[in-house]
Chimera marker file (.cmm) of the C-alpha trace (Angstrom):
<marker_set name="trace">
<marker id="1" x="-22.337" y="28.996" z="-1.116" r="1" g="1" b="0" radius="0.5"/>
<marker id="2" x="-20.847" y="32.397" z="-1.119" r="1" g="1" b="0" radius="0.5"/>
<marker id="3" x="-19.350" y="33.512" z="-4.272" r="1" g="1" b="0" radius="0.5"/>
<marker id="4" x="-15.959" y="35.216" z="-3.952" r="1" g="1" b="0" radius="0.5"/>
<marker id="5" x="-15.415" y="38.466" z="-5.703" r="1" g="1" b="0" radius="0.5"/>
<marker id="6" x="-13.172" y="38.687" z="-8.461" r="1" g="1" b="0" radius="0.5"/>
<marker id="7" x="-9.829" y="40.440" z="-7.933" r="1" g="1" b="0" radius="0.5"/>
<marker id="8" x="-8.600" y="43.586" z="-9.786" r="1" g="1" b="0" radius="0.5"/>
<marker id="9" x="-6.474" y="42.983" z="-12.982" r="1" g="1" b="0" radius="0.5"/>
<marker id="10" x="-3.321" y="43.759" z="-10.867" r="1" g="1" b="0" radius="0.5"/>
<marker id="11" x="-4.187" y="41.267" z="-8.247" r="1" g="1" b="0" radius="0.5"/>
<marker id="12" x="-5.055" y="38.575" z="-10.925" r="1" g="1" b="0" radius="0.5"/>
<marker id="13" x="-1.481" y="39.501" z="-12.486" r="1" g="1" b="0" radius="0.5"/>
<marker id="14" x="0.206" y="39.033" z="-9.314" r="1" g="1" b="0" radius="0.5"/>
<marker id="15" x="-1.411" y="35.673" z="-8.999" r="1" g="1" b="0" radius="0.5"/>
<marker id="16" x="-0.248" y="34.750" z="-12.347" r="1" g="1" b="0" radius="0.5"/>
<marker id="17" x="3.282" y="35.874" z="-11.905" r="1" g="1" b="0" radius="0.5"/>
<marker id="18" x="3.330" y="33.871" z="-8.530" r="1" g="1" b="0" radius="0.5"/>
<marker id="19" x="2.074" y="30.608" z="-10.485" r="1" g="1" b="0" radius="0.5"/>
<marker id="20" x="4.449" y="31.105" z="-13.106" r="1" g="1" b="0" radius="0.5"/>
<marker id="21" x="7.402" y="31.405" z="-10.844" r="1" g="1" b="0" radius="0.5"/>
<marker id="22" x="6.339" y="28.446" z="-8.618" r="1" g="1" b="0" radius="0.5"/>
<marker id="23" x="6.165" y="26.362" z="-11.820" r="1" g="1" b="0" radius="0.5"/>
<marker id="24" x="9.671" y="27.839" z="-12.758" r="1" g="1" b="0" radius="0.5"/>
<marker id="25" x="8.357" y="29.110" z="-16.056" r="1" g="1" b="0" radius="0.5"/>
<marker id="26" x="9.508" y="32.335" z="-17.796" r="1" g="1" b="0" radius="0.5"/>
<marker id="27" x="7.230" y="34.745" z="-19.413" r="1" g="1" b="0" radius="0.5"/>
<marker id="28" x="8.274" y="33.574" z="-22.595" r="1" g="1" b="0" radius="0.5"/>
<marker id="29" x="7.271" y="29.898" z="-21.626" r="1" g="1" b="0" radius="0.5"/>
<marker id="30" x="4.030" y="31.124" z="-20.775" r="1" g="1" b="0" radius="0.5"/>
<marker id="31" x="3.484" y="33.136" z="-23.952" r="1" g="1" b="0" radius="0.5"/>
<marker id="32" x="4.448" y="30.090" z="-26.185" r="1" g="1" b="0" radius="0.5"/>
<marker id="33" x="1.893" y="28.035" z="-24.276" r="1" g="1" b="0" radius="0.5"/>
<marker id="34" x="-0.877" y="30.502" z="-24.764" r="1" g="1" b="0" radius="0.5"/>
<marker id="35" x="0.164" y="31.458" z="-28.287" r="1" g="1" b="0" radius="0.5"/>
<marker id="36" x="0.760" y="35.234" z="-27.277" r="1" g="1" b="0" radius="0.5"/>
<marker id="37" x="3.850" y="37.438" z="-27.182" r="1" g="1" b="0" radius="0.5"/>
<marker id="38" x="5.956" y="37.634" z="-24.089" r="1" g="1" b="0" radius="0.5"/>
<marker id="39" x="5.005" y="41.229" z="-24.046" r="1" g="1" b="0" radius="0.5"/>
<marker id="40" x="1.318" y="40.209" z="-23.625" r="1" g="1" b="0" radius="0.5"/>
<marker id="41" x="2.254" y="37.994" z="-20.538" r="1" g="1" b="0" radius="0.5"/>
<marker id="42" x="4.212" y="41.086" z="-19.176" r="1" g="1" b="0" radius="0.5"/>
<marker id="43" x="1.113" y="43.275" z="-19.546" r="1" g="1" b="0" radius="0.5"/>
<marker id="44" x="-1.150" y="40.584" z="-17.828" r="1" g="1" b="0" radius="0.5"/>
<marker id="45" x="1.172" y="40.168" z="-14.932" r="1" g="1" b="0" radius="0.5"/>
<marker id="46" x="1.293" y="43.855" z="-14.536" r="1" g="1" b="0" radius="0.5"/>
<marker id="47" x="-2.404" y="44.134" z="-14.579" r="1" g="1" b="0" radius="0.5"/>
<marker id="48" x="-2.463" y="46.446" z="-17.747" r="1" g="1" b="0" radius="0.5"/>
<marker id="49" x="-4.657" y="44.025" z="-19.559" r="1" g="1" b="0" radius="0.5"/>
<marker id="50" x="-7.431" y="41.605" z="-18.498" r="1" g="1" b="0" radius="0.5"/>
<marker id="51" x="-6.941" y="37.780" z="-18.705" r="1" g="1" b="0" radius="0.5"/>
<marker id="52" x="-9.342" y="36.184" z="-20.868" r="1" g="1" b="0" radius="0.5"/>
<marker id="53" x="-11.500" y="33.243" z="-19.667" r="1" g="1" b="0" radius="0.5"/>
<marker id="54" x="-9.973" y="31.163" z="-22.326" r="1" g="1" b="0" radius="0.5"/>
<marker id="55" x="-6.360" y="31.748" z="-21.296" r="1" g="1" b="0" radius="0.5"/>
<marker id="56" x="-7.462" y="31.457" z="-17.755" r="1" g="1" b="0" radius="0.5"/>
<marker id="57" x="-8.732" y="27.979" z="-18.411" r="1" g="1" b="0" radius="0.5"/>
<marker id="58" x="-5.547" y="27.066" z="-20.394" r="1" g="1" b="0" radius="0.5"/>
<marker id="59" x="-3.324" y="28.366" z="-17.426" r="1" g="1" b="0" radius="0.5"/>
<marker id="60" x="-5.584" y="26.672" z="-14.704" r="1" g="1" b="0" radius="0.5"/>
<marker id="61" x="-5.106" y="23.375" z="-16.585" r="1" g="1" b="0" radius="0.5"/>
<marker id="62" x="-1.449" y="23.712" z="-16.850" r="1" g="1" b="0" radius="0.5"/>
<marker id="63" x="-0.799" y="24.842" z="-13.382" r="1" g="1" b="0" radius="0.5"/>
<marker id="64" x="-3.405" y="22.202" z="-11.818" r="1" g="1" b="0" radius="0.5"/>
<marker id="65" x="-5.929" y="24.862" z="-10.513" r="1" g="1" b="0" radius="0.5"/>
<marker id="66" x="-9.188" y="26.513" z="-11.890" r="1" g="1" b="0" radius="0.5"/>
<marker id="67" x="-9.819" y="29.577" z="-13.604" r="1" g="1" b="0" radius="0.5"/>
<marker id="68" x="-12.068" y="30.758" z="-10.708" r="1" g="1" b="0" radius="0.5"/>
<marker id="69" x="-9.114" y="30.118" z="-8.268" r="1" g="1" b="0" radius="0.5"/>
<marker id="70" x="-6.922" y="32.504" z="-10.572" r="1" g="1" b="0" radius="0.5"/>
<marker id="71" x="-9.505" y="35.178" z="-10.603" r="1" g="1" b="0" radius="0.5"/>
<marker id="72" x="-10.357" y="35.189" z="-6.955" r="1" g="1" b="0" radius="0.5"/>
<marker id="73" x="-6.877" y="34.380" z="-5.482" r="1" g="1" b="0" radius="0.5"/>
<marker id="74" x="-8.262" y="31.273" z="-3.831" r="1" g="1" b="0" radius="0.5"/>
<marker id="75" x="-5.430" y="29.240" z="-5.262" r="1" g="1" b="0" radius="0.5"/>
<marker id="76" x="-3.448" y="30.042" z="-2.385" r="1" g="1" b="0" radius="0.5"/>
<marker id="77" x="-6.074" y="28.683" z="0.103" r="1" g="1" b="0" radius="0.5"/>
<marker id="78" x="-6.024" y="25.305" z="-1.033" r="1" g="1" b="0" radius="0.5"/>
<marker id="79" x="-3.802" y="22.394" z="-0.091" r="1" g="1" b="0" radius="0.5"/>
<marker id="80" x="-1.237" y="21.288" z="-2.684" r="1" g="1" b="0" radius="0.5"/>
<marker id="81" x="-1.196" y="17.801" z="-3.786" r="1" g="1" b="0" radius="0.5"/>
<marker id="82" x="2.002" y="16.811" z="-1.594" r="1" g="1" b="0" radius="0.5"/>
<marker id="83" x="0.181" y="18.447" z="1.556" r="1" g="1" b="0" radius="0.5"/>
<marker id="84" x="-2.527" y="15.765" z="1.428" r="1" g="1" b="0" radius="0.5"/>
<marker id="85" x="-0.532" y="13.034" z="2.770" r="1" g="1" b="0" radius="0.5"/>
<link id1="1" id2="2" r="1" g="1" b="0" radius="0.2"/>
<link id1="2" id2="3" r="1" g="1" b="0" radius="0.2"/>
<link id1="3" id2="4" r="1" g="1" b="0" radius="0.2"/>
<link id1="4" id2="5" r="1" g="1" b="0" radius="0.2"/>
<link id1="5" id2="6" r="1" g="1" b="0" radius="0.2"/>
<link id1="6" id2="7" r="1" g="1" b="0" radius="0.2"/>
<link id1="7" id2="8" r="1" g="1" b="0" radius="0.2"/>
<link id1="8" id2="9" r="1" g="1" b="0" radius="0.2"/>
<link id1="9" id2="10" r="1" g="1" b="0" radius="0.2"/>
<link id1="10" id2="11" r="1" g="1" b="0" radius="0.2"/>
<link id1="11" id2="12" r="1" g="1" b="0" radius="0.2"/>
<link id1="12" id2="13" r="1" g="1" b="0" radius="0.2"/>
<link id1="13" id2="14" r="1" g="1" b="0" radius="0.2"/>
<link id1="14" id2="15" r="1" g="1" b="0" radius="0.2"/>
<link id1="15" id2="16" r="1" g="1" b="0" radius="0.2"/>
<link id1="16" id2="17" r="1" g="1" b="0" radius="0.2"/>
<link id1="17" id2="18" r="1" g="1" b="0" radius="0.2"/>
<link id1="18" id2="19" r="1" g="1" b="0" radius="0.2"/>
<link id1="19" id2="20" r="1" g="1" b="0" radius="0.2"/>
<link id1="20" id2="21" r="1" g="1" b="0" radius="0.2"/>
<link id1="21" id2="22" r="1" g="1" b="0" radius="0.2"/>
<link id1="22" id2="23" r="1" g="1" b="0" radius="0.2"/>
<link id1="23" id2="24" r="1" g="1" b="0" radius="0.2"/>
<link id1="24" id2="25" r="1" g="1" b="0" radius="0.2"/>
<link id1="25" id2="26" r="1" g="1" b="0" radius="0.2"/>
<link id1="26" id2="27" r="1" g="1" b="0" radius="0.2"/>
<link id1="27" id2="28" r="1" g="1" b="0" radius="0.2"/>
<link id1="28" id2="29" r="1" g="1" b="0" radius="0.2"/>
<link id1="29" id2="30" r="1" g="1" b="0" radius="0.2"/>
<link id1="30" id2="31" r="1" g="1" b="0" radius="0.2"/>
<link id1="31" id2="32" r="1" g="1" b="0" radius="0.2"/>
<link id1="32" id2="33" r="1" g="1" b="0" radius="0.2"/>
<link id1="33" id2="34" r="1" g="1" b="0" radius="0.2"/>
<link id1="34" id2="35" r="1" g="1" b="0" radius="0.2"/>
<link id1="35" id2="36" r="1" g="1" b="0" radius="0.2"/>
<link id1="36" id2="37" r="1" g="1" b="0" radius="0.2"/>
<link id1="37" id2="38" r="1" g="1" b="0" radius="0.2"/>
<link id1="38" id2="39" r="1" g="1" b="0" radius="0.2"/>
<link id1="39" id2="40" r="1" g="1" b="0" radius="0.2"/>
<link id1="40" id2="41" r="1" g="1" b="0" radius="0.2"/>
<link id1="41" id2="42" r="1" g="1" b="0" radius="0.2"/>
<link id1="42" id2="43" r="1" g="1" b="0" radius="0.2"/>
<link id1="43" id2="44" r="1" g="1" b="0" radius="0.2"/>
<link id1="44" id2="45" r="1" g="1" b="0" radius="0.2"/>
<link id1="45" id2="46" r="1" g="1" b="0" radius="0.2"/>
<link id1="46" id2="47" r="1" g="1" b="0" radius="0.2"/>
<link id1="47" id2="48" r="1" g="1" b="0" radius="0.2"/>
<link id1="48" id2="49" r="1" g="1" b="0" radius="0.2"/>
<link id1="49" id2="50" r="1" g="1" b="0" radius="0.2"/>
<link id1="50" id2="51" r="1" g="1" b="0" radius="0.2"/>
<link id1="51" id2="52" r="1" g="1" b="0" radius="0.2"/>
<link id1="52" id2="53" r="1" g="1" b="0" radius="0.2"/>
<link id1="53" id2="54" r="1" g="1" b="0" radius="0.2"/>
<link id1="54" id2="55" r="1" g="1" b="0" radius="0.2"/>
<link id1="55" id2="56" r="1" g="1" b="0" radius="0.2"/>
<link id1="56" id2="57" r="1" g="1" b="0" radius="0.2"/>
<link id1="57" id2="58" r="1" g="1" b="0" radius="0.2"/>
<link id1="58" id2="59" r="1" g="1" b="0" radius="0.2"/>
<link id1="59" id2="60" r="1" g="1" b="0" radius="0.2"/>
<link id1="60" id2="61" r="1" g="1" b="0" radius="0.2"/>
<link id1="61" id2="62" r="1" g="1" b="0" radius="0.2"/>
<link id1="62" id2="63" r="1" g="1" b="0" radius="0.2"/>
<link id1="63" id2="64" r="1" g="1" b="0" radius="0.2"/>
<link id1="64" id2="65" r="1" g="1" b="0" radius="0.2"/>
<link id1="65" id2="66" r="1" g="1" b="0" radius="0.2"/>
<link id1="66" id2="67" r="1" g="1" b="0" radius="0.2"/>
<link id1="67" id2="68" r="1" g="1" b="0" radius="0.2"/>
<link id1="68" id2="69" r="1" g="1" b="0" radius="0.2"/>
<link id1="69" id2="70" r="1" g="1" b="0" radius="0.2"/>
<link id1="70" id2="71" r="1" g="1" b="0" radius="0.2"/>
<link id1="71" id2="72" r="1" g="1" b="0" radius="0.2"/>
<link id1="72" id2="73" r="1" g="1" b="0" radius="0.2"/>
<link id1="73" id2="74" r="1" g="1" b="0" radius="0.2"/>
<link id1="74" id2="75" r="1" g="1" b="0" radius="0.2"/>
<link id1="75" id2="76" r="1" g="1" b="0" radius="0.2"/>
<link id1="76" id2="77" r="1" g="1" b="0" radius="0.2"/>
<link id1="77" id2="78" r="1" g="1" b="0" radius="0.2"/>
<link id1="78" id2="79" r="1" g="1" b="0" radius="0.2"/>
<link id1="79" id2="80" r="1" g="1" b="0" radius="0.2"/>
<link id1="80" id2="81" r="1" g="1" b="0" radius="0.2"/>
<link id1="81" id2="82" r="1" g="1" b="0" radius="0.2"/>
<link id1="82" id2="83" r="1" g="1" b="0" radius="0.2"/>
<link id1="83" id2="84" r="1" g="1" b="0" radius="0.2"/>
<link id1="84" id2="85" r="1" g="1" b="0" radius="0.2"/>
</marker_set>
């Protein structure tokens, strides 16, 4: 099994932003869920700070994916539950 490379902080941030918007959540919603400030979520999405594994796991559970998929961008290459029928 080939391991996919992790993306840059900016690429991970864009994945987080896309997942948040798909879930119709605000940065404030995500911040409250993670127990951080809205400012921290903004910095994560901009790629200015790194996403911790603990927070990646929390967000993955919230959005029905895995932390590996968030870090590699593979979340977009998997079928959604509704697409399986």
